[in-house]
Structures are given as structure tokens and as C-alpha cells.
C-alpha positions, 0 to 999 in steps of 0.5 A: 480517449479525448473524453476520459482525459477531460475526465481526469483533467477534472478530476485532478482540479476537484477539490470535493469528493462529492463532485468527484462522485457527481463526475464519475457517476455522470461519466458512467452514466453517459458513456457506452460499454466497454468505453466506461468500463475501461475507464472504471478499470483505469480509475479503480488500478484494476489495469496494469500493461507489463511493457509500458515503463517510464524508461521507455517513455523518457527514452521516446520524447529524448528521440524527439527532443533535445535531454537536456532540455527535458531534463531541466523541463522534468525538474521543472514540472516534476511529473514525467506524464505532464513534461511528455505530454507539453513537449511531444512536438507532434508531425502535421503530417503523421497525424491520423484521422481519428483519435484512439478511443481508450478502448482501443488503446487497452486492447492494443496495449493487452496484446503488444509486445515489447518491442512493438509498444514504442512505435504504437506509443509514439503513433498515439502521443501523435493523435491526441493534443495535450490533454489527451497525452497526458491521460494517455501517459498516466494510464499506461503508467499506471500512476493516475493521481488525480485523488479518486480512490479504488472506493470512491469509483466503486460508489460512482457506480453504484449509485447508477443502481441506487447499489450500496457500494459494498454490494460492488465491493463483495462483488468486485473480485471476481469481476473483470474489465469492461465489466459489462454484467456488472453495468446491466445489472445496475441499469436493471437490464440484468440479475447480478453478476454471479462470479463462480468462484469456489474460494473466492477474495472477500473484501477486506474490513478494515480498522482505523486509527485510535486517539487517547481522547477518543476512549471517552466515546467508548464503553469497554463492555462494548469491545474486544480486545487482541493483539496487532501482530506485525505481518501482513494481514491475509485471507486464506479460502479454502472450498470443497474436499478431496481432489476437487479441494479448492485453497487460496491465500489473498493479500489485504488487496485480493491479490492471489498469493497462494504459490509463495505459501504452499505449506500454509495452503496445505493446512486449510483441510476445512471450507472456509474462509479466514481473516488473520495476519500472516507471520513467520514462527520459527522456534516457536515465536514470531519472526520481524517482519523483514524475514517474513519478507523473504518468504513474499513475492517469490515465483519458487518456494524451495524446500530449505526456504520451506523449513527456514522460513515457516508460515504461520496464520494467526487467524482474526476472523472467521468469515465462512464456516463451510458453506455458511457465511458468517459476516452478517453475524456480531464479531463475538459469535463470529470469534467462538465460532472461529476458535472451534474452527481454529481447533477442528483443523488442529494444525500447528501452522493456524492459531488463533490470536489469542484475546487481551482481558481488560476492563477499563481503559487503563488496563488497556493503557497497560497492556499496550504498552507492556505486552509481555505481561500482557500475556503476549510472553515470547511475541511481545516484540512482534506486537504492533499494538493492539485491535479494538472490535465492537461485540456487535459489530458485522463484518463489512467492506472498506474502513467504517468508522466505529466498528474497529479501530486500531491503536499501535505502540508509541512508534521509536524515534530519532533525530535526524539531519536532512541531506537530499531532498527530491521533487513531488508528483502530482500536486506535490510537483512544484515542491521538493517533497521527498527526504533522505535523511542520516545520522551521525557516525564516526568516520575516517575523517571525523563525524560523517552523516549516513543515510537511514530513511527517506520520507514524504509524508508526516507534515503539514503543508505550511511545513512543507512551504518551509522546508521546501524553502530551506531546499531551495535556499541551501542547495550545495550539489543538484543531481538531476531532479535532486538536490543535497543540501547543507548538512554540516554539524551546526547548519542544517535541518532536523527532522524528529523522525518516527518509525516502526521497525529497524532492520539490517540492510546492505543497500544503506551505508548505514547498515539499517533501514527504517520501516515506515518512517515518517516525519515527526516534527520539525527541529529548528531549535537544535542544530546538527551536532545533536542530531543522534548517532548511528550508535543509537539505531543500532542499539536499538535493532540489537534490543529487536533482535534479542528479543525475537532471536532474529538473525541478520539478513542474509545479502542476497536475500536482503537485496531480493526482499521487497516490502510489501 
């Protein structure tokens, strides 16, 4: 465990990507199985422990230290794992003879019950130093926050055998920790691992955002354009026939969500693998994302839900046709095969995402600005933007720059007033970087601010320092790690907030909630009294709902809906 803790500590303070790769590769090369396999699983987010919750850790430290002192320390440090690791008072008389290994920790956590976990975690914390305790708590809570992506960790693993990272990506969904077979293959001691899954997940290909200045380097004739729909990216796979037929629906990250969408898996009557967008289509129209949320993460799907929220797959790409893998074929060819495949399915629950006709970038710009007149028709309000895909592009896992581009429609924007700020985590633990903002509404005693969203990105490092300074100098109330700041009509900080959409919400005093809000710019020039009112958001929401024929979310469903 100490060696793993040292790796995490060095990665957390290392800014260079190449140096991070070197550190991970050196660790994997010099650490035996199964220790290195579990470390790779931790770095890629492949581990989760059901009962290891932050609340339990807070209860443990409350038994060992003064609760008030802990809350003050936590407010200052801003990171739970780091605060507990520094404050944990060890008893030399209880310290075990040996520190736990990473393998021991993970294997024990996978078998312990909820009531047994606190005592075991306390024993481990007693046996580790500050760095080890920090790494242990980061591990069990699943919040490493050390600047290492899953792709980076897999790239480091691939370097052990001189393999391409994409080879690891393709195998990854069928592998399980501690990956002994994977390392044996990478080191030339065994053949490539076989997953044996008839309908496996195949790592998704993603797009880069495009800016208008990039058009000069691209030739319109090299690309096919299609709409970017407001749903969630999925992959539908089917294999076999008759009683031996296997059908699965995966999220973009490879999570099996088939049980939540049995109506859609029924439509996969031909063997193959489709890449597309999961939508709710009712009365022939694509519904809003908040309607789709009512089908996501459901453990049980009732017949009524299947009727009221019918699932639909709008297909973008064909990865496998029968038993033939098409990912190495050009996109133009895959799309032709996709059109034929969807026609053979002949099911209204699966259709082809239409291409956008254009011959110049000006024509595509006009289509993006007005999808209703460019072929999207009644579904125009469900369009997020356009996708550009090179005709000759193969289907490559990850986000390669060049083959695919996404160009979203301009976001909604409003001017809102900063109301509350909370400390961030990891590298932002010393700054107030999580902001709640509101707009004006008529109240019983005049205008009042009502919260409409939270955001923690969209600003530069320099702007973060400016906002943090404002929060510290204008705090009027404290609620644990949260500070309420001055937000009067003539004194306060106004944000221009950009967001992708709106939905009704019974959990917000304003009655509305934003989708994907971020800080667009700081409006030091604007007094809070000139910020937007709730009427502005209500008008936006009414337009969205009238465009799609959307009914408000029932209160109970809104409470249970989860953002994918």
C-alpha cells in the first residue's frame, strides 16, 4: 500500500503528461501481480466499494478527534481524505506489525459487510502513515483526483509491451481486475486475452469541439454532416439467433443498461453492433432530455412507463454487421451499410440519423443555426448542433483529433448573481470554486434572488483568483464549507452563465433547473439589479416545451430523475 500511496502522491504533484506516463509505467513494470493490476484498476476507475461512503469516514474521525476542530480543518483544507489523513490520531499500541498491501485492502473490501467495514478501516488507518492514509481514503471513496485519466493509465500499460493504447481499449470491457492475463500478454508470456462475450461493448469513438477558425483547414467535400441529438450516446449489440440470441444496450462508457430499456433490446433482431443516440420519441417527436431522464437508471420498468416513455435509437454508425467487424472500413462505407442494416431491421424504434445536405461551410453554418428549415423539421428543438465526420475515417476508440468534429448550437445565456460559494476539491481545495447563482423574482417584500443553478468551470485561473478574493471579502454568512456572499441590487458579482437547456424542477425554489451550466464571463461592469429575472428563463422554457410538446415532469419523477 505504501508503494501505491507514493505513486498517487507523485502523480498528484506532477504536471507533465509524459512524466505521469513514465511514473505509471515504471510502477507497473516493477510491481508484481496482483498488486499492479489492482493499481491499474484504481487509476482507471474500475473499482467501486458499495459501503465506503464519505459519511462513514466522517463518523470515524468524529470518534477520534474534536468534531468542531475537524469541521474547521476540513473547511480550511477542503478535501476530506487529506483532512482525515492528517488528523487521524494513531495509537502506537494498536499499530499492526505490517502495513496492509493494496491487494489485501481491495480483496477485503470486496467481502466485508457494511457493519464490519468501519472497524477494519480504522485498523488500516492505524497501521499507515499520513501518505498511506490519504491514499487509502482516496481509494475507498473512488475520488483519486490526481490528474490521471483512464486513457492515460491504459497508455502506460500498453507501453510495457510496445502496444498501441487502442489495443488495450478494445480488450478492456471484457477484462476484470487484477488483469493477470493482460500483463502476461503485454510482457510476451501469453497470447492476447479472449473475452468470450458474444455481444461485447466496443470502446466508443468521440469527437472534438470545432471552432469557426478551424474551417479554413478543412475541405467540405471530405466530410459527412449529421445532426447531434439531445439524448445519451449508446451502443446496441446483438449476437446469435432464436433462444441463443444475446442483446445488450451499453452507455458510452460501457455500462450495461439493457434492463432499463427492454423495449429497445427487443428491436435488435439482427446480429450486429450499432452506435447511436438514445432518445424518447412520443407521437412521432423527439422529447426533451428531462423526459429521457425518467427512463435512466431504473431498476424496474413498468408497462406504463414503456408506453408513456417509449425508447428510441437513432443510429449513427454500424460497427459490426453480422459477424463482420466494420471498424476499419471508411465511414462513408459504414454509413451505407448502416442504412441497409436499419432497413432490414424494419422497426420504428430504430431509425437512421439523417445526413445534412451541404456543399459549403456557409451552408452548414446556416443549417446549424436553423435546423427546422434544414431537414430536422418537428425535431429541431432536440438538435444540439451538428457532427462532422470524415468520409475516410475509421472507427477508433477514444478522441483522435481530426476525423470527427462536433459543432454545437450557440448556448442559452443569462446574467445571474453569485449567491453562495463552496470550496473545491483536489488542486482547488484552497479556493472557493463551486458557485451557486440566482436570478430576480417578485417576492412578498419586493425583488428577491432565487437559485437557478451551480457551476464550477468556465473561468480561467486568473478569474478563479478574482472570484475567490471577492468571496472572502464579501462573505455575510457561513454554513459549514459554504459561504453566502453579498448579493444586493447594488452590490454583488454578476456572472454571464451559458447553459444547454432548461427543465422544470420541484427541487429548486425558482421552479427551473439548467442543464450543463458554466460561467461564460464575469460581469464586473454590471450591477446585480441589472441581472436577468425568472421571467426570462420561464419564456425560454415555454418556447422549448411548446417546440417539443413536452409535459412538465411529475414531482415524484423529477425527484428520482438522475443526470446521466
